[in-house]
N, CA, C and O atoms as a MOPAC input file, in Angstrom:
PM7 MOZYME 1SCF
protein

 N    -98.94600 1   -34.36000 1  -149.55300 1
 C   -100.33900 1   -33.81900 1  -149.78200 1
 C   -100.47900 1   -32.14800 1  -149.34700 1
 O   -100.13000 1   -31.58500 1  -148.31000 1
 N   -101.06900 1   -31.66300 1  -150.45500 1
 C   -101.20600 1   -30.24500 1  -150.35400 1
 C   -102.45500 1   -29.67200 1  -149.68800 1
 O   -103.55400 1   -29.97200 1  -150.15300 1
 N   -102.36700 1   -28.95100 1  -148.74000 1
 C   -103.71600 1   -28.51300 1  -147.92100 1
 C   -103.79000 1   -26.71300 1  -148.12800 1
 O   -102.94900 1   -25.89800 1  -147.74900 1
 N   -104.73400 1   -26.52300 1  -148.65600 1
 C   -105.05500 1   -24.87000 1  -148.60800 1
 C   -106.22600 1   -24.50800 1  -147.79200 1
 O   -106.72300 1   -25.27400 1  -146.96600 1
 N   -106.64800 1   -23.33400 1  -148.04100 1
 C   -107.94300 1   -22.56300 1  -147.18800 1
 C   -109.15200 1   -23.08300 1  -147.29800 1
 O   -110.04500 1   -22.73100 1  -146.52700 1
 N   -109.38400 1   -24.11800 1  -148.40400 1
 C   -110.52900 1   -24.72200 1  -148.68500 1
 C   -110.71700 1   -26.07800 1  -147.73900 1
 O   -111.77400 1   -26.70200 1  -147.63900 1
 N   -109.38800 1   -26.42600 1  -147.02200 1
 C   -109.46100 1   -27.52100 1  -145.99200 1
 C   -109.89000 1   -27.00700 1  -144.71100 1
 O   -109.94100 1   -27.86200 1  -143.82700 1
 N   -110.24200 1   -25.72400 1  -144.35400 1
 C   -110.43200 1   -25.33100 1  -143.20200 1
 C   -111.97900 1   -26.00100 1  -142.68400 1
 O   -113.08200 1   -26.03200 1  -143.23000 1
 N   -111.50500 1   -26.46900 1  -141.46300 1
 C   -112.65600 1   -27.21700 1  -140.58600 1
 C   -112.82400 1   -28.65400 1  -141.17300 1
 O   -113.86600 1   -29.25300 1  -140.90600 1
 N   -111.85000 1   -29.27000 1  -141.97600 1
 C   -111.96500 1   -30.51600 1  -142.35400 1
 C   -111.24200 1   -31.50700 1  -141.66300 1
 O   -110.66100 1   -31.15000 1  -140.63800 1
 N   -111.16700 1   -32.59600 1  -141.99500 1
 C   -110.31200 1   -33.69300 1  -141.31000 1
 C   -109.46100 1   -34.33600 1  -142.36300 1
 O   -110.11800 1   -34.77300 1  -143.30800 1
 N   -108.32900 1   -34.48200 1  -142.42800 1
 C   -107.42700 1   -35.57500 1  -143.46200 1
 C   -106.94300 1   -36.67100 1  -142.74100 1
 O   -106.84700 1   -36.63500 1  -141.51400 1
 N   -106.58400 1   -37.78900 1  -143.51700 1
 C   -105.92900 1   -38.81900 1  -142.87000 1
 C   -104.60900 1   -38.92500 1  -143.63400 1
 O   -104.46100 1   -38.90200 1  -144.85600 1
 N   -103.77500 1   -39.03200 1  -142.78000 1
 C   -102.43400 1   -39.69400 1  -143.30000 1
 C   -101.78900 1   -40.87900 1  -142.89900 1
 O   -101.90600 1   -41.23900 1  -141.72800 1
 N   -101.09600 1   -41.56800 1  -143.73400 1
 C   -100.24800 1   -42.76400 1  -143.35700 1
 C    -98.88000 1   -42.35400 1  -142.73300 1
 O    -98.35600 1   -41.29000 1  -143.06500 1
 N    -98.36900 1   -43.09300 1  -141.93800 1
 C    -97.26800 1   -43.03400 1  -141.31200 1
 C    -95.99600 1   -42.60400 1  -142.38500 1
 O    -95.71500 1   -43.24900 1  -143.39400 1
 N    -95.26000 1   -41.29500 1  -141.90000 1
 C    -94.40900 1   -41.03800 1  -142.97800 1
 C    -94.78600 1   -39.99100 1  -143.93600 1
 O    -93.94600 1   -39.29200 1  -144.50400 1
 N    -96.18100 1   -39.87300 1  -144.13300 1
 C    -96.57400 1   -38.85300 1  -145.13300 1
 C    -96.13600 1   -37.51800 1  -144.77500 1
 O    -95.90600 1   -37.21400 1  -143.60400 1
 N    -96.01600 1   -36.73900 1  -145.71000 1
 C    -95.79700 1   -35.11600 1  -145.48600 1
 C    -96.87200 1   -34.33800 1  -145.88500 1
 O    -97.24600 1   -34.39900 1  -147.05700 1
 N    -97.45900 1   -33.57200 1  -145.03700 1
 C    -98.34500 1   -32.61800 1  -145.53000 1
 C    -98.04000 1   -31.16200 1  -145.36100 1
 O    -97.54100 1   -30.62100 1  -144.37500 1
 N    -98.49300 1   -30.51900 1  -146.69400 1
 C    -97.98600 1   -29.02600 1  -146.58700 1
 C    -99.22200 1   -28.17500 1  -146.66000 1
 O   -100.06800 1   -28.28100 1  -147.54800 1
 N    -99.26600 1   -27.29700 1  -145.63200 1
 C   -100.37400 1   -26.26700 1  -145.46700 1
 C    -99.86900 1   -24.96400 1  -146.13400 1
 O    -98.74000 1   -24.54100 1  -145.88700 1
 N   -100.76400 1   -24.29600 1  -147.03100 1
 C   -100.41100 1   -22.90300 1  -147.52100 1
 C   -101.48800 1   -22.15800 1  -147.46900 1
 O   -102.59900 1   -22.46900 1  -147.89700 1
 N   -101.13100 1   -21.00800 1  -146.86500 1
 C   -102.21800 1   -20.14700 1  -146.55400 1
 C   -101.57300 1   -18.56100 1  -146.97900 1
 O   -100.41500 1   -18.23400 1  -146.71700 1
 N   -102.57600 1   -17.66600 1  -147.68400 1
 C   -101.99000 1   -16.34100 1  -147.96000 1
 C   -101.76900 1   -15.53800 1  -146.77100 1
 O   -102.42000 1   -15.70100 1  -145.73900 1
 N   -100.82800 1   -14.64900 1  -146.91700 1
 C   -100.27200 1   -13.80000 1  -146.03500 1
 C    -99.89300 1   -12.40200 1  -146.34700 1
 O    -99.54300 1   -12.28900 1  -147.52200 1
 N    -99.85400 1   -11.30200 1  -145.66400 1
 C    -99.32500 1   -10.18300 1  -146.04900 1
 C    -98.68900 1    -9.66800 1  -144.86400 1
 O    -99.34900 1    -9.05000 1  -144.02800 1
 N    -97.60500 1    -9.85200 1  -144.74700 1
 C    -96.86400 1    -9.37200 1  -143.35400 1
 C    -96.67800 1    -7.81100 1  -143.18400 1
 O    -96.51900 1    -7.22200 1  -142.11600 1
 N    -96.72700 1    -7.28200 1  -144.39900 1
 C    -96.48800 1    -5.98000 1  -144.53100 1
 C    -97.66900 1    -5.04100 1  -143.87500 1
 O    -97.60900 1    -3.86900 1  -143.50400 1
 N    -98.58800 1    -5.82300 1  -143.86600 1
 C   -100.07700 1    -5.05800 1  -143.07400 1
 C    -99.82800 1    -5.59200 1  -141.66600 1
 O   -100.77700 1    -5.28100 1  -140.94500 1
 N    -98.96800 1    -6.22800 1  -141.07000 1
 C    -99.05000 1    -6.47800 1  -139.66500 1
 C    -99.43700 1    -7.98100 1  -139.48800 1
 O    -98.99000 1    -8.70400 1  -138.59700 1
 N   -100.37400 1    -8.37400 1  -140.50600 1
 C   -101.11100 1    -9.77500 1  -140.13700 1
 C    -99.94400 1   -10.76700 1  -140.49400 1
 O    -99.19900 1   -10.74300 1  -141.47300 1
 N    -99.98300 1   -11.59300 1  -139.49900 1
 C    -99.36700 1   -13.05800 1  -139.65300 1
 C   -100.00300 1   -14.25000 1  -139.07700 1
 O   -100.59900 1   -14.23500 1  -138.00000 1
 N    -99.85700 1   -15.30600 1  -139.84300 1
 C   -100.40200 1   -16.64900 1  -139.41700 1
 C    -99.50500 1   -17.08400 1  -138.02700 1
 O    -98.27400 1   -17.10600 1  -137.99300 1
 N   -100.29400 1   -17.38100 1  -137.03800 1
 C    -99.70600 1   -17.88200 1  -135.96000 1
 C   -100.12000 1   -19.38500 1  -135.54600 1
 O   -101.32400 1   -19.63800 1  -135.50400 1
 N    -99.14800 1   -20.43800 1  -135.22500 1
 C    -99.71700 1   -21.62100 1  -134.83200 1
 C    -99.72000 1   -21.92700 1  -133.83300 1
 O    -98.70700 1   -22.21400 1  -133.19500 1
 N   -101.11400 1   -21.95800 1  -133.32500 1
 C   -101.72100 1   -21.84600 1  -131.98800 1
 C   -101.58100 1   -23.47300 1  -131.48200 1
 O   -100.83400 1   -23.75600 1  -130.54600 1
 N   -102.12400 1   -24.18000 1  -131.96900 1
 C   -102.10300 1   -25.60800 1  -131.60000 1
 C   -101.35100 1   -26.60500 1  -132.80400 1
 O   -101.72600 1   -26.80700 1  -133.95900 1
 N   -100.38700 1   -27.03800 1  -132.22000 1
 C    -99.53800 1   -28.20000 1  -132.74800 1
 C   -100.02300 1   -29.29100 1  -132.88800 1
 O   -100.72800 1   -29.65800 1  -131.94800 1
 N    -99.87600 1   -30.22900 1  -134.03800 1
 C   -100.26800 1   -31.60000 1  -134.07800 1
 C    -99.51600 1   -32.66100 1  -133.48900 1
 O    -99.33100 1   -33.71400 1  -134.09800 1
 N    -99.03800 1   -32.43200 1  -132.25600 1
 C    -97.97100 1   -33.23700 1  -131.88700 1
 C    -98.81000 1   -34.02500 1  -130.66200 1
 O    -99.69900 1   -33.44400 1  -130.03900 1
 N    -98.44600 1   -35.34000 1  -130.40400 1
 C    -97.38000 1   -36.10400 1  -131.12000 1
 C    -97.70400 1   -36.91200 1  -132.27000 1
 O    -96.91700 1   -37.82000 1  -132.53600 1
 N    -98.78800 1   -36.73700 1  -133.04900 1
 C    -99.05600 1   -37.45000 1  -134.22800 1
 C    -98.22400 1   -37.09400 1  -135.50100 1
 O    -97.93700 1   -37.85200 1  -136.42800 1
 N    -97.86600 1   -35.63700 1  -135.33100 1
 C    -97.19200 1   -35.25600 1  -136.54400 1
 C    -96.21000 1   -34.14100 1  -135.85000 1
 O    -96.42700 1   -33.47500 1  -134.83800 1
 N    -95.09800 1   -34.14600 1  -136.68300 1
 C    -93.97200 1   -33.04700 1  -136.07700 1
 C    -93.83000 1   -31.97100 1  -137.45800 1
 O    -94.11900 1   -32.18100 1  -138.63600 1
 N    -93.37400 1   -30.98800 1  -136.92100 1
 C    -93.38900 1   -29.77600 1  -137.93600 1
 C    -91.84100 1   -29.93200 1  -138.65200 1
 O    -90.83100 1   -29.95200 1  -137.94900 1
 N    -91.79500 1   -30.02700 1  -139.96800 1
 C    -90.66700 1   -30.17000 1  -140.70800 1
 C    -90.09300 1   -28.91300 1  -141.07100 1
 O    -88.87700 1   -28.74200 1  -140.98100 1
 N    -90.90600 1   -27.97300 1  -141.49600 1
 C    -90.39300 1   -26.64100 1  -142.12200 1
 C    -91.57000 1   -25.78200 1  -141.82300 1
 O    -92.68100 1   -26.28800 1  -141.67300 1
 N    -91.34000 1   -24.31900 1  -141.71800 1
 C    -92.08000 1   -23.44400 1  -141.84700 1
 C    -91.64200 1   -21.98500 1  -142.56900 1
 O    -90.79200 1   -21.28300 1  -142.02200 1
 N    -92.17200 1   -21.64300 1  -143.62200 1
 C    -91.59600 1   -20.38300 1  -144.21900 1
 C    -92.54800 1   -19.51000 1  -144.85900 1
 O    -93.71800 1   -19.86700 1  -144.99600 1
 N    -92.10300 1   -18.32000 1  -145.28700 1
 C    -93.10200 1   -17.53600 1  -146.35900 1
 C    -92.41700 1   -17.17700 1  -147.44900 1
 O    -91.21700 1   -16.90700 1  -147.51000 1
 N    -93.25300 1   -17.18100 1  -148.35400 1
 C    -92.75600 1   -16.81500 1  -149.89500 1
 C    -93.49800 1   -15.71400 1  -150.43000 1
 O    -94.71200 1   -15.77700 1  -150.62400 1
 N    -92.73400 1   -14.61500 1  -150.69500 1
 C    -93.41100 1   -13.51000 1  -151.36200 1
 C    -93.67900 1   -13.82500 1  -152.77800 1
 O    -93.17100 1   -14.70100 1  -153.47700 1
 N    -94.67000 1   -12.85000 1  -153.09800 1
 C    -95.10400 1   -13.10000 1  -154.44300 1
 C    -94.33800 1   -12.58400 1  -155.65600 1
 O    -94.40200 1   -12.90000 1  -156.84400 1
 N    -93.54300 1   -11.63200 1  -154.95200 1
 C    -92.55500 1   -10.81800 1  -155.94000 1
 C    -93.04400 1    -9.73300 1  -156.59000 1
 O    -92.34300 1    -9.31200 1  -157.51000 1
 N    -94.08200 1    -9.15600 1  -156.35300 1
 C    -94.97900 1    -8.00500 1  -156.62400 1
 C    -94.13700 1    -6.70400 1  -156.14300 1
 O    -92.95400 1    -6.64800 1  -155.80900 1
 N    -95.10000 1    -5.68400 1  -156.20800 1
 C    -94.40900 1    -4.39700 1  -155.46900 1
 C    -94.33600 1    -4.51800 1  -154.30400 1
 O    -94.78600 1    -5.54800 1  -153.80200 1
 N    -93.70800 1    -3.44200 1  -153.43000 1
 C    -93.38200 1    -3.42000 1  -152.08500 1
 C    -94.93000 1    -3.36100 1  -151.41500 1
 O    -95.78700 1    -2.60600 1  -151.87600 1
 N    -95.16900 1    -4.22400 1  -150.30900 1
 C    -96.36100 1    -4.29100 1  -149.66100 1
 C    -97.50800 1    -5.41800 1  -150.20200 1
 O    -98.66500 1    -5.56000 1  -149.80500 1
 N    -96.79700 1    -6.14800 1  -151.22100 1
 C    -97.57000 1    -7.37400 1  -151.73000 1
 C    -97.38900 1    -8.39600 1  -150.81700 1
 O    -96.29500 1    -8.49100 1  -150.26100 1
 N    -98.45300 1    -9.33000 1  -150.52100 1
 C    -98.18000 1   -10.40300 1  -149.72400 1
 C    -97.46300 1   -11.57600 1  -150.33100 1
 O    -96.57900 1   -11.45000 1  -151.17800 1
 N    -97.90200 1   -12.75600 1  -149.84000 1
 C    -97.39100 1   -13.98200 1  -150.49000 1
 C    -98.20500 1   -15.16300 1  -149.52000 1
 O    -99.25300 1   -15.09700 1  -148.87700 1
 N    -97.25200 1   -16.22200 1  -149.72500 1
 C    -98.01700 1   -17.62700 1  -149.10800 1
 C    -97.10800 1   -18.06500 1  -147.79300 1
 O    -95.88300 1   -18.18100 1  -147.81400 1
 N    -97.69900 1   -18.21500 1  -146.99800 1
 C    -96.80800 1   -19.14900 1  -145.87000 1
 C    -97.23600 1   -20.55000 1  -145.74100 1
 O    -98.38400 1   -20.98900 1  -145.80500 1
 N    -96.28600 1   -21.09600 1  -145.57700 1
 C    -95.94800 1   -22.64200 1  -145.87200 1
 C    -95.58400 1   -23.40200 1  -144.41900 1
 O    -94.66600 1   -23.02000 1  -143.69300 1
 N    -96.35400 1   -24.40900 1  -144.15300 1
 C    -95.98400 1   -25.33800 1  -143.09000 1
 C    -95.94000 1   -26.69500 1  -143.55500 1
 O    -96.91500 1   -27.15700 1  -144.14800 1
 N    -94.84700 1   -27.42300 1  -143.33500 1
 C    -94.84600 1   -28.86300 1  -143.73400 1
 C    -94.89000 1   -29.48100 1  -142.34000 1
 O    -94.28900 1   -28.99100 1  -141.38400 1
 N    -95.63000 1   -30.57600 1  -142.27800 1
 C    -95.87200 1   -31.72000 1  -141.03900 1
 C    -95.60300 1   -33.14300 1  -141.39700 1
 O    -96.13500 1   -33.51000 1  -142.44400 1
 N    -94.95200 1   -33.94500 1  -140.80700 1
 C    -94.78800 1   -35.34700 1  -141.22700 1
 C    -95.66900 1   -36.14000 1  -140.14900 1
 O    -95.85300 1   -35.75700 1  -138.99400 1
 N    -96.12100 1   -37.17300 1  -140.65300 1
 C    -97.26800 1   -37.95200 1  -139.55800 1
 C    -95.92900 1   -39.13500 1  -139.33100 1
 O    -95.33300 1   -39.78100 1  -140.19300 1
 N    -95.75400 1   -39.11900 1  -137.92600 1
 C    -94.69800 1   -39.70800 1  -137.12000 1
 C    -95.38700 1   -41.04800 1  -136.15800 1
 O    -94.81000 1   -42.12100 1  -135.98200 1
 N    -96.65400 1   -40.70600 1  -135.64300 1
 C    -97.08200 1   -41.48200 1  -134.77000 1
 C    -98.70200 1   -41.70500 1  -135.17200 1
 O    -99.32100 1   -40.72800 1  -135.59200 1
 N    -99.30800 1   -42.86800 1  -135.05300 1
 C   -100.73500 1   -43.09700 1  -135.12200 1
 C   -101.40200 1   -42.22500 1  -134.05600 1
 O   -100.95100 1   -42.07200 1  -132.92100 1
 N   -102.32000 1   -41.76800 1  -134.44800 1
 C   -103.48900 1   -41.14800 1  -133.39700 1
 C   -104.06000 1   -39.92900 1  -134.15000 1
 O   -103.92100 1   -39.75300 1  -135.36000 1
 N   -104.75400 1   -39.06000 1  -133.26100 1
 C   -105.57500 1   -37.88300 1  -133.92100 1
 C   -104.72800 1   -36.73200 1  -133.41600 1
 O   -104.04600 1   -36.83400 1  -132.39600 1
 N   -104.79600 1   -35.49100 1  -134.25300 1
 C   -104.23400 1   -34.30100 1  -133.84900 1
 C   -105.04100 1   -33.10700 1  -134.54800 1
 O   -105.92600 1   -33.22200 1  -135.39600 1
 N   -104.58900 1   -32.08000 1  -134.05800 1
 C   -105.49600 1   -30.84900 1  -134.59300 1
 C   -104.50600 1   -29.78400 1  -134.69800 1
 O   -103.73600 1   -29.54000 1  -133.76900 1
 N   -104.50000 1   -29.15800 1  -135.76700 1
 C   -103.70400 1   -27.83800 1  -136.05000 1
 C   -104.84000 1   -26.57400 1  -136.17200 1
 O   -105.87700 1   -26.43900 1  -136.82200 1
 N   -104.13300 1   -25.75900 1  -135.25200 1
 C   -105.07100 1   -24.46800 1  -135.18900 1
 C   -104.16200 1   -23.32300 1  -135.38900 1
 O   -103.19900 1   -23.11300 1  -134.65100 1
 N   -104.52000 1   -22.50000 1  -136.51700 1
 C   -103.92800 1   -21.25800 1  -137.06900 1
 C   -104.53800 1   -20.00700 1  -136.70400 1
 O   -105.75700 1   -20.02800 1  -136.53500 1
 N   -103.98900 1   -19.03800 1  -136.56800 1
 C   -104.61400 1   -17.65600 1  -136.12200 1
 C   -103.98700 1   -16.65700 1  -137.16300 1
 O   -102.76400 1   -16.56000 1  -137.26000 1
 N   -104.80200 1   -15.95600 1  -137.89600 1
 C   -104.36900 1   -14.65100 1  -138.60200 1
 C   -104.52300 1   -13.51800 1  -137.84100 1
 O   -105.66500 1   -13.10400 1  -137.63700 1
 N   -103.47100 1   -12.88400 1  -137.33800 1
 C   -103.47700 1   -11.61900 1  -136.46500 1
 C   -102.36300 1   -10.77200 1  -136.33800 1
 O   -101.27500 1   -11.14700 1  -136.77700 1
 N   -102.50300 1    -9.59000 1  -135.74900 1
 C   -101.29600 1    -8.81200 1  -135.60700 1
 C   -100.91800 1    -9.10000 1  -134.12200 1
 O   -101.85600 1    -9.04600 1  -133.32600 1
 N    -99.66100 1    -9.40300 1  -133.62600 1
 C    -99.13000 1   -10.02700 1  -132.64300 1
 C    -99.00100 1    -9.09800 1  -131.51600 1
 O    -98.66800 1    -9.40000 1  -130.37000 1
 N    -99.34300 1    -7.77400 1  -132.02500 1
 C    -99.59600 1    -6.70200 1  -130.84200 1
 C   -100.72700 1    -6.35700 1  -130.44200 1
 O   -100.81100 1    -5.67400 1  -129.42000 1
 N   -101.90900 1    -6.75900 1  -131.17600 1
 C   -103.48900 1    -6.77700 1  -130.62100 1
 C   -103.72400 1    -7.94300 1  -129.84800 1
 O   -104.50000 1    -8.73500 1  -130.38400 1
 N   -103.24500 1    -8.29500 1  -128.67000 1
 C   -103.43100 1    -9.27800 1  -127.87300 1
 C   -104.98500 1    -9.48700 1  -127.56900 1
 O   -105.40600 1   -10.64300 1  -127.61300 1
 N   -105.89200 1    -8.41600 1  -127.25300 1
 C   -107.18100 1    -8.60100 1  -127.00500 1
 C   -107.97700 1    -8.36000 1  -128.07200 1
 O   -109.16600 1    -8.15200 1  -127.82900 1
 N   -107.54700 1    -8.33500 1  -129.37800 1
 C   -108.45700 1    -8.41100 1  -130.39000 1
 C   -108.47000 1    -9.89900 1  -131.02600 1
 O   -107.46700 1   -10.58900 1  -131.20700 1
 N   -109.62800 1   -10.21000 1  -131.29100 1
 C   -109.85400 1   -11.49000 1  -131.92800 1
 C   -109.07700 1   -11.54800 1  -133.29900 1
 O   -108.83000 1   -10.52300 1  -133.93400 1
 N   -108.68600 1   -12.87700 1  -133.74200 1
 C   -107.95600 1   -12.99700 1  -134.74900 1
 C   -108.89900 1   -12.54700 1  -136.19500 1
 O   -110.09300 1   -12.83400 1  -136.26900 1
 N   -108.29900 1   -11.94200 1  -137.09800 1
 C   -109.05200 1   -11.45700 1  -138.35400 1
 C   -109.44700 1   -12.74400 1  -138.90400 1
 O   -110.59700 1   -12.75100 1  -139.34200 1
 N   -108.75700 1   -13.90900 1  -139.00500 1
 C   -109.26500 1   -15.33600 1  -139.52400 1
 C   -108.69600 1   -16.62500 1  -138.74800 1
 O   -107.61800 1   -16.62200 1  -138.15400 1
 N   -109.49400 1   -17.63800 1  -138.82500 1
 C   -108.76700 1   -18.65700 1  -138.11700 1
 C   -108.73300 1   -19.87000 1  -139.09800 1
 O   -109.57000 1   -19.81600 1  -140.00000 1
 N   -107.87500 1   -20.99900 1  -139.07300 1
 C   -107.78600 1   -21.90600 1  -139.70500 1
 C   -107.63000 1   -23.22100 1  -138.65200 1
 O   -106.84800 1   -23.21300 1  -137.70100 1
 N   -108.50900 1   -24.34000 1  -138.99200 1
 C   -108.51700 1   -25.50300 1  -138.21500 1
 C   -108.44900 1   -26.64100 1  -139.02500 1
 O   -109.14700 1   -26.64800 1  -140.03900 1
 N   -107.69600 1   -27.66600 1  -138.75500 1
 C   -107.77700 1   -29.02000 1  -139.36600 1
 C   -107.41500 1   -30.06300 1  -138.29100 1
 O   -106.51300 1   -30.02300 1  -137.45400 1
 N   -108.34400 1   -31.00300 1  -138.52400 1
 C   -107.91300 1   -32.02900 1  -137.84800 1
 C   -107.12800 1   -33.27600 1  -138.62100 1
 O   -107.32000 1   -33.50200 1  -139.81500 1
 N   -106.30700 1   -33.98400 1  -137.87100 1
 C   -105.41500 1   -34.95200 1  -138.62400 1
 C   -105.56600 1   -36.04600 1  -137.99600 1
 O   -105.51200 1   -36.00600 1  -136.76700 1
 N   -105.83000 1   -37.50900 1  -138.77900 1
 C   -105.69900 1   -38.75800 1  -138.27500 1
 C   -104.57600 1   -39.37600 1  -138.95600 1
 O   -104.52900 1   -39.38500 1  -140.18600 1
 N   -103.58000 1   -39.94300 1  -138.16400 1
 C   -102.78100 1   -40.75800 1  -138.85100 1
 C   -102.83400 1   -42.17700 1  -138.58500 1
 O   -103.00000 1   -42.61300 1  -137.44500 1
 N   -102.70100 1   -42.89900 1  -139.58700 1
 C   -102.88300 1   -44.58800 1  -139.50100 1
 C   -101.64000 1   -44.96900 1  -139.85000 1
 O   -100.80100 1   -44.32000 1  -140.47400 1
 N   -101.55300 1   -46.31100 1  -139.31300 1
 C   -100.12400 1   -47.04900 1  -139.38100 1
 C   -100.00700 1   -47.44600 1  -140.66700 1
 O    -98.88600 1   -47.40600 1  -141.17400 1
 N   -101.04300 1   -47.86800 1  -141.37900 1
 C   -100.96800 1   -48.30100 1  -142.84700 1
 C   -101.39800 1   -47.42700 1  -143.85400 1
 O   -102.18600 1   -46.55000 1  -143.49800 1
 N   -101.02200 1   -47.47100 1  -145.16200 1
 C   -101.35300 1   -46.34200 1  -146.19900 1
 C   -102.76100 1   -46.73100 1  -146.80800 1
 O   -102.95900 1   -46.37700 1  -147.97000 1
 N   -103.68700 1   -47.37300 1  -146.19400 1
 C   -104.96600 1   -47.58000 1  -146.81200 1
 C   -105.60600 1   -46.46000 1  -147.50700 1
 O   -106.09400 1   -46.62600 1  -148.62500 1
 N   -105.63300 1   -45.23200 1  -146.85600 1
 C   -106.31300 1   -44.18400 1  -147.08400 1
 C   -105.52300 1   -42.72200 1  -147.09600 1
 O   -105.94600 1   -41.65400 1  -146.65300 1
 N   -104.07400 1   -43.03200 1  -147.82400 1
 C   -103.37100 1   -41.67900 1  -147.50200 1
 C   -104.09700 1   -40.40200 1  -148.38900 1
 O   -104.64800 1   -40.45100 1  -149.48900 1
 N   -103.89200 1   -39.30800 1  -147.52400 1
 C   -104.05700 1   -37.90200 1  -148.17800 1
 C   -105.73100 1   -37.82700 1  -148.60300 1
 O   -106.09600 1   -37.00800 1  -149.44600 1
 N   -106.69100 1   -38.74400 1  -147.95100 1
 C   -107.94600 1   -38.49100 1  -147.88600 1
 C   -108.34200 1   -37.40200 1  -147.08900 1
 O   -107.60900 1   -36.81600 1  -146.29300 1
 N   -109.72000 1   -37.10400 1  -147.36400 1
 C   -109.98500 1   -35.69800 1  -146.85900 1
 C   -111.48300 1   -35.70300 1  -146.67500 1
 O   -112.15100 1   -36.14500 1  -147.61000 1
 N   -112.02700 1   -35.32100 1  -145.71700 1
 C   -113.52600 1   -35.20000 1  -145.42200 1
 C   -113.88000 1   -33.98200 1  -144.78200 1
 O   -113.13100 1   -33.35300 1  -144.03400 1
 N   -115.25700 1   -33.60600 1  -145.15100 1
 C   -115.82600 1   -32.33900 1  -144.55900 1
 C   -116.82600 1   -32.54000 1  -143.49000 1
 O   -117.58000 1   -33.50400 1  -143.62800 1
 N   -116.94400 1   -31.86500 1  -142.55400 1
 C   -118.06300 1   -31.99300 1  -141.23000 1
 C   -119.09800 1   -30.98600 1  -141.44300 1
 O   -120.02000 1   -30.86800 1  -140.63700 1

């Protein structure tokens, strides 16, 4: 399942074994990076985490990717903050929150709903 910025504040349902990939734009050359503040454990485990540059001129951004696998039935939450790590007392420039429900069966894999 592919998840992007449009899923912010939503809930997704995964079946055991499903892999979900979150992709968000990032430009580390400005100092801003996405930080994973709340992990979806124990319902999901992080499989991979990487940044891919767009390939443009120096200073161009790219996309940050996280892959999570549904490993245990239950509810979880993923919270990410887009911030400069050294600006501890400054609110994040942006946040991303996603609720995850992991089901034992595959009755509704990859479904999403807004609140």
